[in-house]
N, C-alpha and C positions, 0 to 999 in steps of 0.2 A: 528513347523514352532514358527519364533520368527516374531509377530508381532503386533498391535495393537485387543484385542478380546474386542468384544463386551458388555458391561455391559448391565443391565435395561432399560438405558438413557443418554448412549452414547460409549466412548471407555477408554481399561485401557491398559496399558505395563505393565505388569511383568517381568521380564526378570533374573529369579534364575540361577544360574550356579553353583555354588560349592555344592559341598554333601550336606555339611551345610543349602545353601541359600533351597536349593528342600527340607530337612529335617522340616523345620520351614514352608515354605509356609504348605505344606501336615499336619503342626500341628497345621495351624494357621488357616487352613482353614477344618480343623474339621476331617480330613483323616489321623487320626493318621497310618491307618493299613497299604497304603502304602511306609510310613516312611522300614518297614522293606521287601517291596517286591521287592524281588531278580530281575524283570527288571528293577525296579530305583536307584539301590544302589550304581552307581558311573557312572564315564561320559561314560563310553564305557558301559554300557548294557542299557542306555538311549539313546546313539547314536543310537545302536540295536533299541532301541521301540521308538524312538525319537516320531512318531507318534500316539502313546496310549498316552504317556507322555503330548502330547501339548494338545490332547486334554480332558484328566484330564483335563490342564490350562485350557484350553479355557468353559468347564462346571462348573469349582470354579466361574471364573470370573462373569461369564452369570450370577449367581444369586444374584448379587448384584450391587447399584447403581455405578457410576461413584465415588462420595461422600463416599459413604460406605467404598466403594475400597481404595480408598487413604487413608482413616483414618484405616485399616485395615495395611495396607499394611506401612505404616510410623508410625505403633505402636512399642514403643520398640523391642519389641520379635522381631521385624519382620529385615533379616537384605540386604533381596529381595530389588532389585535397582528396581524402578520404574518412570514414566514418565506420564503425560494424553497426548492421542494425540486427538488435536481439531478439527482435518478435515483426512480427510483417500485421497490423491490423487490417 
């Protein structure tokens, strides 16, 4: 589910779209083993396993502070779209 994810001290929105975005996210998050996971190989299989992949994303984001998450996702390696959610309505 695309939504703001809780960090240790706030919220962060990370919106990977393409196969490459997801692969970079897994690489940056030190979860390279997910790059070759057939459940997440392409859009069709990610859609079939959307609950699982978004739980993984939730787990990744939860390990960071908002500032640290922003620094990671803003790094030159990252091609993931991101924004900060300051308030949840």
